[in-house]
C-alpha positions in Angstrom: 0.0 0.0 0.0 1.4 3.4 -0.9 -0.5 5.7 1.5 -1.4 5.8 5.1 -4.9 6.8 4.4 -7.2 4.7 2.2 -9.7 6.3 -0.1 -13.0 6.5 1.8 -16.0 4.5 0.7 -18.2 6.4 -1.7 -21.9 6.7 -1.3 -24.6 9.4 -1.7 -23.8 11.1 1.7 -20.0 11.0 1.4 -18.4 13.7 -0.7 -15.0 14.2 1.0 -11.9 14.8 -1.1 -10.2 11.5 -1.9 -7.3 10.7 0.3 -4.8 10.5 -2.5 -5.5 14.2 -3.3 -5.0 15.1 0.4 -1.5 13.7 0.3 -0.6 16.3 -2.3 -1.0 19.0 0.4 -2.9 22.2 0.6 -0.3 24.0 -1.5 -0.4 21.6 -4.4 3.0 19.9 -3.9 3.5 16.4 -5.0 5.1 13.7 -2.9 8.8 13.5 -3.9 10.2 10.1 -3.0 12.1 9.6 0.2 10.6 12.6 1.9 7.3 10.8 1.9 8.6 7.3 2.9 7.5 7.9 6.5 3.9 7.5 5.6 4.4 3.8 4.8 5.1 3.3 8.5 2.0 5.1 9.8 -0.3 3.4 12.2 -3.2 4.9 10.2 -2.3 2.8 7.1 -4.6 0.1 8.5 -7.6 2.3 8.8 -9.9 4.1 6.3 -9.6 7.8 5.6 -13.1 8.4 7.0 -11.7 8.0 10.5 -9.2 10.8 9.9 -11.2 13.1 7.7 -14.7 14.5 8.3 -17.7 13.5 6.3 -20.5 15.8 5.1 -23.2 16.1 7.7 -21.1 14.9 10.5 -22.5 16.2 13.8 -20.3 17.9 16.5 -20.5 14.9 18.7 -19.6 12.5 15.9 -16.6 14.7 15.0 -15.4 14.8 18.6 -15.7 11.0 18.9 -14.0 10.4 15.5 -11.1 12.7 16.2 -10.6 11.2 19.7 -10.4 7.7 18.1 -8.0 9.0 15.3 -5.8 10.6 17.9 -5.7 7.4 19.9 -4.3 5.7 16.8 -1.8 8.4 16.2 -0.4 8.5 19.8 1.8 5.4 19.6 2.6 5.8 15.9 6.3 5.6 15.1 6.0 8.5 12.6 3.8 10.8 14.6 6.3 13.7 14.5 6.9 13.4 10.7 3.2 13.3 10.1 2.5 16.3 12.3 5.4 18.2 10.8 4.0 17.6 7.3 0.6 19.0 8.3 2.2 22.1 9.7 4.7 22.6 6.9 2.2 22.2 4.1 -0.8 23.8 5.8 -3.1 20.8 5.8 -6.5 22.3 6.5 -8.4 19.0 6.8 -8.0 15.8 8.8 -6.1 14.5 11.8 -2.4 14.4 11.1 0.1 13.3 13.7 -2.5 13.5 16.4 -3.4 17.1 15.6 -6.8 18.3 14.3 -7.2 21.4 12.0 -8.2 23.4 15.1 -5.1 22.2 17.0 -2.9 23.3 14.2 -4.6 26.7 13.8 -4.1 27.4 17.5 -0.4 26.4 17.3 0.0 28.8 14.3 -1.2 31.8 16.4 
């Protein structure tokens, strides 16, 4: 498998951006070889993207529970730091990356 996140299942109620597009980062950069090798070791690679990225119509309570679960997967991950650094460096606006939510990263940028 070549990404930590799998493409989420598609149905009428799920219109999230595919995981492979998210990996290209918010500023449109493409993965460039070794710099991205860390993602092959992510604990998240065994879980679907829908656990790490919100779905249309997700309630506040659902989001909190999903993010808590995603963070619990990230906590013991061997590439947590690399993943979080990626999210900060490339301005990822969506999803849990390295145990951080978009709100966590926004607060850290202030």
